[in-house]
PyMOL Python script that loads the backbone (N, CA, C, O; Angstrom):
from pymol import cmd

cmd.read_pdbstr("""\
ATOM      1  N   UNK A   1     104.270  90.079 105.709  1.00  0.00           N
ATOM      2  CA  UNK A   1     104.072  91.417 105.162  1.00  0.00           C
ATOM      3  C   UNK A   1     104.528  91.412 103.705  1.00  0.00           C
ATOM      4  O   UNK A   1     105.683  91.105 103.410  1.00  0.00           O
ATOM      5  N   UNK A   2     103.624  91.751 102.808  1.00  0.00           N
ATOM      6  CA  UNK A   2     104.012  91.798 101.404  1.00  0.00           C
ATOM      7  C   UNK A   2     104.965  92.964 101.137  1.00  0.00           C
ATOM      8  O   UNK A   2     104.822  94.046 101.707  1.00  0.00           O
ATOM      9  N   UNK A   3     105.927  92.721 100.269  1.00  0.00           N
ATOM     10  CA  UNK A   3     106.872  93.775  99.896  1.00  0.00           C
ATOM     11  C   UNK A   3     107.309  93.570  98.452  1.00  0.00           C
ATOM     12  O   UNK A   3     107.194  92.480  97.893  1.00  0.00           O
ATOM     13  N   UNK A   4     107.810  94.642  97.874  1.00  0.00           N
ATOM     14  CA  UNK A   4     108.294  94.578  96.496  1.00  0.00           C
ATOM     15  C   UNK A   4     109.303  95.691  96.284  1.00  0.00           C
ATOM     16  O   UNK A   4     109.171  96.780  96.842  1.00  0.00           O
ATOM     17  N   UNK A   5     110.308  95.408  95.473  1.00  0.00           N
ATOM     18  CA  UNK A   5     111.281  96.429  95.077  1.00  0.00           C
ATOM     19  C   UNK A   5     110.888  96.918  93.697  1.00  0.00           C
ATOM     20  O   UNK A   5     110.620  96.126  92.795  1.00  0.00           O
ATOM     21  N   UNK A   6     110.857  98.240  93.544  1.00  0.00           N
ATOM     22  CA  UNK A   6     110.406  98.848  92.295  1.00  0.00           C
ATOM     23  C   UNK A   6     111.337 100.009  91.944  1.00  0.00           C
ATOM     24  O   UNK A   6     111.838 100.700  92.830  1.00  0.00           O
ATOM     25  N   UNK A   7     111.565 100.218  90.645  1.00  0.00           N
ATOM     26  CA  UNK A   7     112.366 101.348  90.175  1.00  0.00           C
ATOM     27  C   UNK A   7     111.467 102.569  90.008  1.00  0.00           C
ATOM     28  O   UNK A   7     110.341 102.457  89.524  1.00  0.00           O
ATOM     29  N   UNK A   8     111.965 103.725  90.407  1.00  0.00           N
ATOM     30  CA  UNK A   8     111.205 104.974  90.313  1.00  0.00           C
ATOM     31  C   UNK A   8     111.111 105.395  88.853  1.00  0.00           C
ATOM     32  O   UNK A   8     112.124 105.503  88.163  1.00  0.00           O
ATOM     33  N   UNK A   9     109.885 105.633  88.386  1.00  0.00           N
ATOM     34  CA  UNK A   9     109.659 105.952  86.980  1.00  0.00           C
ATOM     35  C   UNK A   9     109.669 107.428  86.636  1.00  0.00           C
ATOM     36  O   UNK A   9     109.982 107.785  85.500  1.00  0.00           O
ATOM     37  N   UNK A  10     109.337 108.296  87.578  1.00  0.00           N
ATOM     38  CA  UNK A  10     109.287 109.737  87.279  1.00  0.00           C
ATOM     39  C   UNK A  10     110.671 110.260  86.945  1.00  0.00           C
ATOM     40  O   UNK A  10     111.648 109.951  87.627  1.00  0.00           O
ATOM     41  N   UNK A  11     110.745 111.054  85.890  1.00  0.00           N
ATOM     42  CA  UNK A  11     112.036 111.544  85.390  1.00  0.00           C
ATOM     43  C   UNK A  11     112.854 112.302  86.435  1.00  0.00           C
ATOM     44  O   UNK A  11     114.084 112.254  86.408  1.00  0.00           O
ATOM     45  N   UNK A  12     112.192 112.995  87.347  1.00  0.00           N
ATOM     46  CA  UNK A  12     112.935 113.742  88.372  1.00  0.00           C
ATOM     47  C   UNK A  12     112.780 113.099  89.749  1.00  0.00           C
ATOM     48  O   UNK A  12     112.993 113.760  90.765  1.00  0.00           O
ATOM     49  N   UNK A  13     112.418 111.833  89.793  1.00  0.00           N
ATOM     50  CA  UNK A  13     112.346 111.103  91.053  1.00  0.00           C
ATOM     51  C   UNK A  13     111.064 111.370  91.826  1.00  0.00           C
ATOM     52  O   UNK A  13     110.071 111.845  91.274  1.00  0.00           O
ATOM     53  N   UNK A  14     111.107 111.056  93.112  1.00  0.00           N
ATOM     54  CA  UNK A  14     109.929 111.260  93.959  1.00  0.00           C
ATOM     55  C   UNK A  14     109.929 112.677  94.506  1.00  0.00           C
ATOM     56  O   UNK A  14     110.167 112.904  95.693  1.00  0.00           O
ATOM     57  N   UNK A  15     109.661 113.616  93.629  1.00  0.00           N
ATOM     58  CA  UNK A  15     109.545 115.021  94.026  1.00  0.00           C
ATOM     59  C   UNK A  15     108.096 115.270  94.432  1.00  0.00           C
ATOM     60  O   UNK A  15     107.345 114.314  94.630  1.00  0.00           O
ATOM     61  N   UNK A  16     107.693 116.507  94.560  1.00  0.00           N
ATOM     62  CA  UNK A  16     106.403 116.873  95.156  1.00  0.00           C
ATOM     63  C   UNK A  16     105.190 116.142  94.572  1.00  0.00           C
ATOM     64  O   UNK A  16     104.407 115.574  95.334  1.00  0.00           O
ATOM     65  N   UNK A  17     105.011 116.136  93.262  1.00  0.00           N
ATOM     66  CA  UNK A  17     103.784 115.555  92.699  1.00  0.00           C
ATOM     67  C   UNK A  17     103.707 114.043  92.885  1.00  0.00           C
ATOM     68  O   UNK A  17     102.733 113.565  93.467  1.00  0.00           O
ATOM     69  N   UNK A  18     104.692 113.264  92.416  1.00  0.00           N
ATOM     70  CA  UNK A  18     104.570 111.817  92.617  1.00  0.00           C
ATOM     71  C   UNK A  18     104.639 111.422  94.097  1.00  0.00           C
ATOM     72  O   UNK A  18     103.989 110.461  94.509  1.00  0.00           O
ATOM     73  N   UNK A  19     105.410 112.147  94.886  1.00  0.00           N
ATOM     74  CA  UNK A  19     105.468 111.848  96.317  1.00  0.00           C
ATOM     75  C   UNK A  19     104.115 112.097  96.964  1.00  0.00           C
ATOM     76  O   UNK A  19     103.690 111.334  97.831  1.00  0.00           O
ATOM     77  N   UNK A  20     103.438 113.156  96.548  1.00  0.00           N
ATOM     78  CA  UNK A  20     102.117 113.465  97.084  1.00  0.00           C
ATOM     79  C   UNK A  20     101.112 112.373  96.731  1.00  0.00           C
ATOM     80  O   UNK A  20     100.303 111.987  97.575  1.00  0.00           O
ATOM     81  N   UNK A  21     101.148 111.875  95.510  1.00  0.00           N
ATOM     82  CA  UNK A  21     100.264 110.785  95.098  1.00  0.00           C
ATOM     83  C   UNK A  21     100.520 109.530  95.930  1.00  0.00           C
ATOM     84  O   UNK A  21      99.587 108.850  96.356  1.00  0.00           O
ATOM     85  N   UNK A  22     101.795 109.239  96.151  1.00  0.00           N
ATOM     86  CA  UNK A  22     102.185 108.073  96.939  1.00  0.00           C
ATOM     87  C   UNK A  22     101.708 108.211  98.383  1.00  0.00           C
ATOM     88  O   UNK A  22     101.130 107.279  98.944  1.00  0.00           O
ATOM     89  N   UNK A  23     101.950 109.367  98.976  1.00  0.00           N
ATOM     90  CA  UNK A  23     101.582 109.610 100.375  1.00  0.00           C
ATOM     91  C   UNK A  23     100.067 109.512 100.561  1.00  0.00           C
ATOM     92  O   UNK A  23      99.599 108.908 101.526  1.00  0.00           O
ATOM     93  N   UNK A  24      99.306 110.100  99.648  1.00  0.00           N
ATOM     94  CA  UNK A  24      97.841 110.026  99.748  1.00  0.00           C
ATOM     95  C   UNK A  24      97.351 108.588  99.669  1.00  0.00           C
ATOM     96  O   UNK A  24      96.471 108.189 100.433  1.00  0.00           O
ATOM     97  N   UNK A  25      97.909 107.812  98.759  1.00  0.00           N
ATOM     98  CA  UNK A  25      97.501 106.410  98.618  1.00  0.00           C
ATOM     99  C   UNK A  25      97.909 105.596  99.848  1.00  0.00           C
ATOM    100  O   UNK A  25      97.147 104.745 100.305  1.00  0.00           O
ATOM    101  N   UNK A  26      99.089 105.848 100.377  1.00  0.00           N
ATOM    102  CA  UNK A  26      99.548 105.127 101.571  1.00  0.00           C
ATOM    103  C   UNK A  26      98.685 105.467 102.779  1.00  0.00           C
ATOM    104  O   UNK A  26      98.340 104.588 103.569  1.00  0.00           O
ATOM    105  N   UNK A  27      98.337 106.741 102.921  1.00  0.00           N
ATOM    106  CA  UNK A  27      97.506 107.172 104.049  1.00  0.00           C
ATOM    107  C   UNK A  27      96.095 106.585 103.951  1.00  0.00           C
ATOM    108  O   UNK A  27      95.488 106.240 104.965  1.00  0.00           O
ATOM    109  N   UNK A  28      95.588 106.475 102.740  1.00  0.00           N
ATOM    110  CA  UNK A  28      94.229 105.960 102.538  1.00  0.00           C
ATOM    111  C   UNK A  28      94.158 104.434 102.660  1.00  0.00           C
ATOM    112  O   UNK A  28      93.067 103.870 102.749  1.00  0.00           O
ATOM    113  N   UNK A  29      95.302 103.774 102.663  1.00  0.00           N
ATOM    114  CA  UNK A  29      95.336 102.314 102.656  1.00  0.00           C
ATOM    115  C   UNK A  29      94.766 101.683 103.923  1.00  0.00           C
ATOM    116  O   UNK A  29      94.223 100.579 103.882  1.00  0.00           O
ATOM    117  N   UNK A  30      94.888 102.379 105.035  1.00  0.00           N
ATOM    118  CA  UNK A  30      94.418 101.811 106.287  1.00  0.00           C
ATOM    119  C   UNK A  30      95.375 100.795 106.881  1.00  0.00           C
ATOM    120  O   UNK A  30      95.056 100.151 107.880  1.00  0.00           O
ATOM    121  N   UNK A  31      96.543 100.647 106.276  1.00  0.00           N
ATOM    122  CA  UNK A  31      97.584  99.745 106.752  1.00  0.00           C
ATOM    123  C   UNK A  31      98.900 100.524 106.845  1.00  0.00           C
ATOM    124  O   UNK A  31      99.098 101.500 106.122  1.00  0.00           O
ATOM    125  N   UNK A  32      99.780 100.097 107.721  1.00  0.00           N
ATOM    126  CA  UNK A  32     101.095 100.736 107.814  1.00  0.00           C
ATOM    127  C   UNK A  32     101.899 100.406 106.557  1.00  0.00           C
ATOM    128  O   UNK A  32     101.975  99.250 106.138  1.00  0.00           O
ATOM    129  N   UNK A  33     102.496 101.439 105.963  1.00  0.00           N
ATOM    130  CA  UNK A  33     103.295 101.272 104.749  1.00  0.00           C
ATOM    131  C   UNK A  33     104.616 101.982 104.953  1.00  0.00           C
ATOM    132  O   UNK A  33     104.646 103.127 105.403  1.00  0.00           O
ATOM    133  N   UNK A  34     105.716 101.306 104.622  1.00  0.00           N
ATOM    134  CA  UNK A  34     107.030 101.939 104.674  1.00  0.00           C
ATOM    135  C   UNK A  34     107.699 101.810 103.313  1.00  0.00           C
ATOM    136  O   UNK A  34     107.446 100.871 102.558  1.00  0.00           O
ATOM    137  N   UNK A  35     108.563 102.784 103.022  1.00  0.00           N
ATOM    138  CA  UNK A  35     109.372 102.721 101.806  1.00  0.00           C
ATOM    139  C   UNK A  35     110.798 103.124 102.148  1.00  0.00           C
ATOM    140  O   UNK A  35     111.043 103.844 103.117  1.00  0.00           O
ATOM    141  N   UNK A  36     111.725 102.649 101.342  1.00  0.00           N
ATOM    142  CA  UNK A  36     113.121 103.015 101.526  1.00  0.00           C
ATOM    143  C   UNK A  36     113.982 102.265 100.539  1.00  0.00           C
ATOM    144  O   UNK A  36     113.523 101.342  99.866  1.00  0.00           O
ATOM    145  N   UNK A  37     115.231 102.668 100.459  1.00  0.00           N
ATOM    146  CA  UNK A  37     116.161 101.944  99.606  1.00  0.00           C
ATOM    147  C   UNK A  37     116.436 100.592 100.252  1.00  0.00           C
ATOM    148  O   UNK A  37     116.560 100.504 101.473  1.00  0.00           O
ATOM    149  N   UNK A  38     116.532  99.537  99.443  1.00  0.00           N
ATOM    150  CA  UNK A  38     116.774  98.208 100.006  1.00  0.00           C
ATOM    151  C   UNK A  38     118.036  98.211 100.885  1.00  0.00           C
ATOM    152  O   UNK A  38     119.086  98.709 100.481  1.00  0.00           O
ATOM    153  N   UNK A  39     117.912  97.652 102.080  1.00  0.00           N
ATOM    154  CA  UNK A  39     119.044  97.579 102.995  1.00  0.00           C
ATOM    155  C   UNK A  39     119.239  98.810 103.869  1.00  0.00           C
ATOM    156  O   UNK A  39     120.094  98.812 104.755  1.00  0.00           O
ATOM    157  N   UNK A  40     118.455  99.857 103.630  1.00  0.00           N
ATOM    158  CA  UNK A  40     118.553 101.069 104.429  1.00  0.00           C
ATOM    159  C   UNK A  40     117.293 101.225 105.276  1.00  0.00           C
ATOM    160  O   UNK A  40     116.314 100.503 105.089  1.00  0.00           O
ATOM    161  N   UNK A  41     117.329 102.178 106.214  1.00  0.00           N
ATOM    162  CA  UNK A  41     116.194 102.425 107.094  1.00  0.00           C
ATOM    163  C   UNK A  41     115.006 102.919 106.269  1.00  0.00           C
ATOM    164  O   UNK A  41     115.136 103.840 105.463  1.00  0.00           O
ATOM    165  N   UNK A  42     113.860 102.299 106.480  1.00  0.00           N
ATOM    166  CA  UNK A  42     112.635 102.672 105.770  1.00  0.00           C
ATOM    167  C   UNK A  42     111.919 103.784 106.528  1.00  0.00           C
ATOM    168  O   UNK A  42     112.112 103.953 107.732  1.00  0.00           O
ATOM    169  N   UNK A  43     111.084 104.543 105.805  1.00  0.00           N
ATOM    170  CA  UNK A  43     110.316 105.625 106.403  1.00  0.00           C
ATOM    171  C   UNK A  43     108.829 105.377 106.187  1.00  0.00           C
ATOM    172  O   UNK A  43     108.428 104.562 105.356  1.00  0.00           O
ATOM    173  N   UNK A  44     108.025 106.100 106.954  1.00  0.00           N
ATOM    174  CA  UNK A  44     106.576 106.027 106.845  1.00  0.00           C
ATOM    175  C   UNK A  44     106.151 106.614 105.488  1.00  0.00           C
ATOM    176  O   UNK A  44     106.396 107.788 105.210  1.00  0.00           O
ATOM    177  N   UNK A  45     105.520 105.794 104.660  1.00  0.00           N
ATOM    178  CA  UNK A  45     105.112 106.248 103.326  1.00  0.00           C
ATOM    179  C   UNK A  45     103.955 107.237 103.362  1.00  0.00           C
ATOM    180  O   UNK A  45     103.645 107.859 102.346  1.00  0.00           O
ATOM    181  N   UNK A  46     103.313 107.392 104.518  1.00  0.00           N
ATOM    182  CA  UNK A  46     102.203 108.346 104.642  1.00  0.00           C
ATOM    183  C   UNK A  46     102.687 109.718 105.091  1.00  0.00           C
ATOM    184  O   UNK A  46     101.871 110.604 105.342  1.00  0.00           O
ATOM    185  N   UNK A  47     104.002 109.910 105.195  1.00  0.00           N
ATOM    186  CA  UNK A  47     104.584 111.189 105.605  1.00  0.00           C
ATOM    187  C   UNK A  47     105.297 111.836 104.430  1.00  0.00           C
ATOM    188  O   UNK A  47     106.337 111.348 103.986  1.00  0.00           O
ATOM    189  N   UNK A  48     104.740 112.943 103.918  1.00  0.00           N
ATOM    190  CA  UNK A  48     105.329 113.609 102.764  1.00  0.00           C
ATOM    191  C   UNK A  48     106.772 114.043 103.040  1.00  0.00           C
ATOM    192  O   UNK A  48     107.648 113.852 102.197  1.00  0.00           O
ATOM    193  N   UNK A  49     107.017 114.616 104.200  1.00  0.00           N
ATOM    194  CA  UNK A  49     108.377 115.068 104.515  1.00  0.00           C
ATOM    195  C   UNK A  49     109.359 113.907 104.557  1.00  0.00           C
ATOM    196  O   UNK A  49     110.491 114.040 104.093  1.00  0.00           O
ATOM    197  N   UNK A  50     108.945 112.773 105.105  1.00  0.00           N
ATOM    198  CA  UNK A  50     109.823 111.608 105.161  1.00  0.00           C
ATOM    199  C   UNK A  50     110.130 111.073 103.767  1.00  0.00           C
ATOM    200  O   UNK A  50     111.270 110.719 103.466  1.00  0.00           O
ATOM    201  N   UNK A  51     109.110 111.019 102.926  1.00  0.00           N
ATOM    202  CA  UNK A  51     109.300 110.524 101.554  1.00  0.00           C
ATOM    203  C   UNK A  51     110.230 111.460 100.781  1.00  0.00           C
ATOM    204  O   UNK A  51     111.149 110.997 100.106  1.00  0.00           O
ATOM    205  N   UNK A  52     110.002 112.759 100.871  1.00  0.00           N
ATOM    206  CA  UNK A  52     110.859 113.722 100.177  1.00  0.00           C
ATOM    207  C   UNK A  52     112.295 113.677 100.690  1.00  0.00           C
ATOM    208  O   UNK A  52     113.240 113.861  99.923  1.00  0.00           O
ATOM    209  N   UNK A  53     112.454 113.431 101.992  1.00  0.00           N
ATOM    210  CA  UNK A  53     113.787 113.397 102.598  1.00  0.00           C
ATOM    211  C   UNK A  53     114.631 112.227 102.091  1.00  0.00           C
ATOM    212  O   UNK A  53     115.854 112.248 102.227  1.00  0.00           O
ATOM    213  N   UNK A  54     114.003 111.220 101.516  1.00  0.00           N
ATOM    214  CA  UNK A  54     114.753 110.098 100.961  1.00  0.00           C
ATOM    215  C   UNK A  54     115.617 110.533  99.775  1.00  0.00           C
ATOM    216  O   UNK A  54     116.639 109.908  99.489  1.00  0.00           O
ATOM    217  N   UNK A  55     115.213 111.593  99.089  1.00  0.00           N
ATOM    218  CA  UNK A  55     115.981 112.083  97.943  1.00  0.00           C
ATOM    219  C   UNK A  55     116.054 111.074  96.802  1.00  0.00           C
ATOM    220  O   UNK A  55     117.100 110.912  96.175  1.00  0.00           O
ATOM    221  N   UNK A  56     114.961 110.409  96.542  1.00  0.00           N
ATOM    222  CA  UNK A  56     114.915 109.350  95.532  1.00  0.00           C
ATOM    223  C   UNK A  56     114.904 109.950  94.132  1.00  0.00           C
ATOM    224  O   UNK A  56     114.141 110.870  93.838  1.00  0.00           O
ATOM    225  N   UNK A  57     115.770 109.409  93.275  1.00  0.00           N
ATOM    226  CA  UNK A  57     115.888 109.891  91.894  1.00  0.00           C
ATOM    227  C   UNK A  57     115.325 108.855  90.921  1.00  0.00           C
ATOM    228  O   UNK A  57     115.064 107.711  91.293  1.00  0.00           O
ATOM    229  N   UNK A  58     115.146 109.272  89.682  1.00  0.00           N
ATOM    230  CA  UNK A  58     114.675 108.378  88.619  1.00  0.00           C
ATOM    231  C   UNK A  58     115.575 107.159  88.532  1.00  0.00           C
ATOM    232  O   UNK A  58     116.801 107.277  88.522  1.00  0.00           O
ATOM    233  N   UNK A  59     114.963 105.996  88.469  1.00  0.00           N
ATOM    234  CA  UNK A  59     115.703 104.749  88.330  1.00  0.00           C
ATOM    235  C   UNK A  59     116.165 104.138  89.638  1.00  0.00           C
ATOM    236  O   UNK A  59     116.580 102.979  89.654  1.00  0.00           O
ATOM    237  N   UNK A  60     116.106 104.884  90.745  1.00  0.00           N
ATOM    238  CA  UNK A  60     116.486 104.325  92.046  1.00  0.00           C
ATOM    239  C   UNK A  60     115.531 103.198  92.414  1.00  0.00           C
ATOM    240  O   UNK A  60     114.344 103.246  92.092  1.00  0.00           O
ATOM    241  N   UNK A  61     116.050 102.202  93.077  1.00  0.00           N
ATOM    242  CA  UNK A  61     115.216 101.107  93.560  1.00  0.00           C
ATOM    243  C   UNK A  61     114.693 101.437  94.948  1.00  0.00           C
ATOM    244  O   UNK A  61     115.441 101.874  95.823  1.00  0.00           O
ATOM    245  N   UNK A  62     113.402 101.220  95.133  1.00  0.00           N
ATOM    246  CA  UNK A  62     112.725 101.491  96.395  1.00  0.00           C
ATOM    247  C   UNK A  62     111.996 100.219  96.815  1.00  0.00           C
ATOM    248  O   UNK A  62     111.337  99.575  95.999  1.00  0.00           O
ATOM    249  N   UNK A  63     112.117  99.864  98.084  1.00  0.00           N
ATOM    250  CA  UNK A  63     111.360  98.733  98.603  1.00  0.00           C
ATOM    251  C   UNK A  63     110.120  99.246  99.316  1.00  0.00           C
ATOM    252  O   UNK A  63     110.203 100.099 100.200  1.00  0.00           O
ATOM    253  N   UNK A  64     108.980  98.718  98.922  1.00  0.00           N
ATOM    254  CA  UNK A  64     107.701  99.070  99.527  1.00  0.00           C
ATOM    255  C   UNK A  64     107.268  97.885 100.381  1.00  0.00           C
ATOM    256  O   UNK A  64     107.222  96.753  99.901  1.00  0.00           O
ATOM    257  N   UNK A  65     106.948  98.147 101.657  1.00  0.00           N
ATOM    258  CA  UNK A  65     106.497  97.097 102.572  1.00  0.00           C
ATOM    259  C   UNK A  65     105.146  97.509 103.142  1.00  0.00           C
ATOM    260  O   UNK A  65     104.992  98.615 103.658  1.00  0.00           O
ATOM    261  N   UNK A  66     104.173  96.614 103.044  1.00  0.00           N
ATOM    262  CA  UNK A  66     102.821  96.861 103.544  1.00  0.00           C
ATOM    263  C   UNK A  66     102.543  95.881 104.681  1.00  0.00           C
ATOM    264  O   UNK A  66     102.804  94.685 104.559  1.00  0.00           O
ATOM    265  N   UNK A  67     102.013  96.399 105.783  1.00  0.00           N
ATOM    266  CA  UNK A  67     101.646  95.532 106.910  1.00  0.00           C
ATOM    267  C   UNK A  67     100.581  94.544 106.479  1.00  0.00           C
ATOM    268  O   UNK A  67      99.783  94.825 105.585  1.00  0.00           O
ATOM    269  N   UNK A  68     100.573  93.395 107.115  1.00  0.00           N
ATOM    270  CA  UNK A  68      99.567  92.379 106.810  1.00  0.00           C
ATOM    271  C   UNK A  68      98.160  92.917 107.065  1.00  0.00           C
ATOM    272  O   UNK A  68      97.914  93.632 108.036  1.00  0.00           O
ATOM    273  N   UNK A  69      97.262  92.558 106.181  1.00  0.00           N
ATOM    274  CA  UNK A  69      95.866  92.977 106.299  1.00  0.00           C
ATOM    275  C   UNK A  69      95.065  92.405 105.152  1.00  0.00           C
ATOM    276  O   UNK A  69      95.612  91.785 104.240  1.00  0.00           O
ATOM    277  N   UNK A  70      93.765  92.620 105.208  1.00  0.00           N
ATOM    278  CA  UNK A  70      92.863  92.051 104.204  1.00  0.00           C
ATOM    279  C   UNK A  70      93.194  92.465 102.781  1.00  0.00           C
ATOM    280  O   UNK A  70      93.094  91.652 101.862  1.00  0.00           O
ATOM    281  N   UNK A  71      93.585  93.716 102.585  1.00  0.00           N
ATOM    282  CA  UNK A  71      93.831  94.214 101.230  1.00  0.00           C
ATOM    283  C   UNK A  71      95.299  94.559 100.988  1.00  0.00           C
ATOM    284  O   UNK A  71      95.604  95.394 100.137  1.00  0.00           O
ATOM    285  N   UNK A  72      96.208  93.929 101.725  1.00  0.00           N
ATOM    286  CA  UNK A  72      97.631  94.268 101.646  1.00  0.00           C
ATOM    287  C   UNK A  72      98.195  94.114 100.234  1.00  0.00           C
ATOM    288  O   UNK A  72      98.952  94.969  99.772  1.00  0.00           O
ATOM    289  N   UNK A  73      97.835  93.043  99.555  1.00  0.00           N
ATOM    290  CA  UNK A  73      98.375  92.818  98.210  1.00  0.00           C
ATOM    291  C   UNK A  73      97.906  93.878  97.216  1.00  0.00           C
ATOM    292  O   UNK A  73      98.686  94.325  96.374  1.00  0.00           O
ATOM    293  N   UNK A  74      96.646  94.282  97.305  1.00  0.00           N
ATOM    294  CA  UNK A  74      96.148  95.304  96.381  1.00  0.00           C
ATOM    295  C   UNK A  74      96.738  96.673  96.723  1.00  0.00           C
ATOM    296  O   UNK A  74      97.000  97.473  95.825  1.00  0.00           O
ATOM    297  N   UNK A  75      96.949  96.949  98.006  1.00  0.00           N
ATOM    298  CA  UNK A  75      97.612  98.201  98.407  1.00  0.00           C
ATOM    299  C   UNK A  75      99.030  98.232  97.834  1.00  0.00           C
ATOM    300  O   UNK A  75      99.461  99.241  97.275  1.00  0.00           O
ATOM    301  N   UNK A  76      99.742  97.126  97.978  1.00  0.00           N
ATOM    302  CA  UNK A  76     101.101  97.043  97.449  1.00  0.00           C
ATOM    303  C   UNK A  76     101.112  97.278  95.943  1.00  0.00           C
ATOM    304  O   UNK A  76     101.946  98.033  95.443  1.00  0.00           O
ATOM    305  N   UNK A  77     100.200  96.642  95.218  1.00  0.00           N
ATOM    306  CA  UNK A  77     100.142  96.800  93.762  1.00  0.00           C
ATOM    307  C   UNK A  77      99.872  98.249  93.373  1.00  0.00           C
ATOM    308  O   UNK A  77     100.473  98.754  92.425  1.00  0.00           O
ATOM    309  N   UNK A  78      98.980  98.922  94.090  1.00  0.00           N
ATOM    310  CA  UNK A  78      98.666 100.322  93.804  1.00  0.00           C
ATOM    311  C   UNK A  78      99.879 101.219  94.035  1.00  0.00           C
ATOM    312  O   UNK A  78     100.181 102.085  93.214  1.00  0.00           O
ATOM    313  N   UNK A  79     100.568 101.013  95.144  1.00  0.00           N
ATOM    314  CA  UNK A  79     101.732 101.853  95.463  1.00  0.00           C
ATOM    315  C   UNK A  79     102.886 101.610  94.491  1.00  0.00           C
ATOM    316  O   UNK A  79     103.575 102.549  94.092  1.00  0.00           O
ATOM    317  N   UNK A  80     103.092 100.363  94.118  1.00  0.00           N
ATOM    318  CA  UNK A  80     104.143 100.039  93.148  1.00  0.00           C
ATOM    319  C   UNK A  80     103.851 100.715  91.811  1.00  0.00           C
ATOM    320  O   UNK A  80     104.761 101.238  91.167  1.00  0.00           O
ATOM    321  N   UNK A  81     102.595 100.706  91.397  1.00  0.00           N
ATOM    322  CA  UNK A  81     102.218 101.369  90.136  1.00  0.00           C
ATOM    323  C   UNK A  81     102.488 102.872  90.198  1.00  0.00           C
ATOM    324  O   UNK A  81     102.984 103.454  89.233  1.00  0.00           O
ATOM    325  N   UNK A  82     102.167 103.494  91.316  1.00  0.00           N
ATOM    326  CA  UNK A  82     102.412 104.932  91.471  1.00  0.00           C
ATOM    327  C   UNK A  82     103.903 105.226  91.353  1.00  0.00           C
ATOM    328  O   UNK A  82     104.297 106.173  90.673  1.00  0.00           O
ATOM    329  N   UNK A  83     104.729 104.424  92.009  1.00  0.00           N
ATOM    330  CA  UNK A  83     106.179 104.658  91.996  1.00  0.00           C
ATOM    331  C   UNK A  83     106.767 104.403  90.616  1.00  0.00           C
ATOM    332  O   UNK A  83     107.641 105.150  90.176  1.00  0.00           O
ATOM    333  N   UNK A  84     106.316 103.384  89.938  1.00  0.00           N
ATOM    334  CA  UNK A  84     106.877 103.015  88.637  1.00  0.00           C
ATOM    335  C   UNK A  84     106.435 103.911  87.486  1.00  0.00           C
ATOM    336  O   UNK A  84     107.086 103.940  86.442  1.00  0.00           O
ATOM    337  N   UNK A  85     105.343 104.636  87.662  1.00  0.00           N
ATOM    338  CA  UNK A  85     104.792 105.489  86.598  1.00  0.00           C
ATOM    339  C   UNK A  85     105.538 106.810  86.508  1.00  0.00           C
ATOM    340  O   UNK A  85     105.921 107.382  87.528  1.00  0.00           O
ATOM    341  N   UNK A  86     105.744 107.297  85.281  1.00  0.00           N
ATOM    342  CA  UNK A  86     106.354 108.609  85.079  1.00  0.00           C
ATOM    343  C   UNK A  86     105.261 109.667  85.161  1.00  0.00           C
ATOM    344  O   UNK A  86     104.479 109.833  84.225  1.00  0.00           O
ATOM    345  N   UNK A  87     105.210 110.370  86.264  1.00  0.00           N
ATOM    346  CA  UNK A  87     104.206 111.420  86.483  1.00  0.00           C
ATOM    347  C   UNK A  87     104.658 112.775  85.929  1.00  0.00           C
ATOM    348  O   UNK A  87     103.997 113.790  86.149  1.00  0.00           O
ATOM    349  N   UNK A  88     105.780 112.787  85.213  1.00  0.00           N
ATOM    350  CA  UNK A  88     106.327 114.035  84.672  1.00  0.00           C
ATOM    351  C   UNK A  88     106.065 114.201  83.188  1.00  0.00           C
ATOM    352  O   UNK A  88     106.595 115.119  82.562  1.00  0.00           O
ATOM    353  N   UNK A  89     105.253 113.322  82.617  1.00  0.00           N
ATOM    354  CA  UNK A  89     104.983 113.397  81.176  1.00  0.00           C
ATOM    355  C   UNK A  89     104.087 114.561  80.850  1.00  0.00           C
ATOM    356  O   UNK A  89     103.756 114.777  79.684  1.00  0.00           O
TER     357      UNK A  89
END
""", "prot")
cmd.dss("prot")
cmd.show_as("cartoon", "prot")
cmd.util.cbc("prot")
cmd.orient("prot")
């Protein structure tokens, strides 16, 4: 399963707008995707409430894990880009 640790780029963390973008992309991926702080329990990235409940702030490190599949690497790259981008500009 491909995974990557990425720092959150949005100035106010994974609040409604960037979390919504992440959740939509994870749901559309067709593969199971989890996110969480490294070493802590991960949550379903396709669940807006679960993502918001993480309370992720700007600069926090998040581990993204994508289930194995045909397009797992491209799904991972897309999700990492969403998390690393500042959507508050």
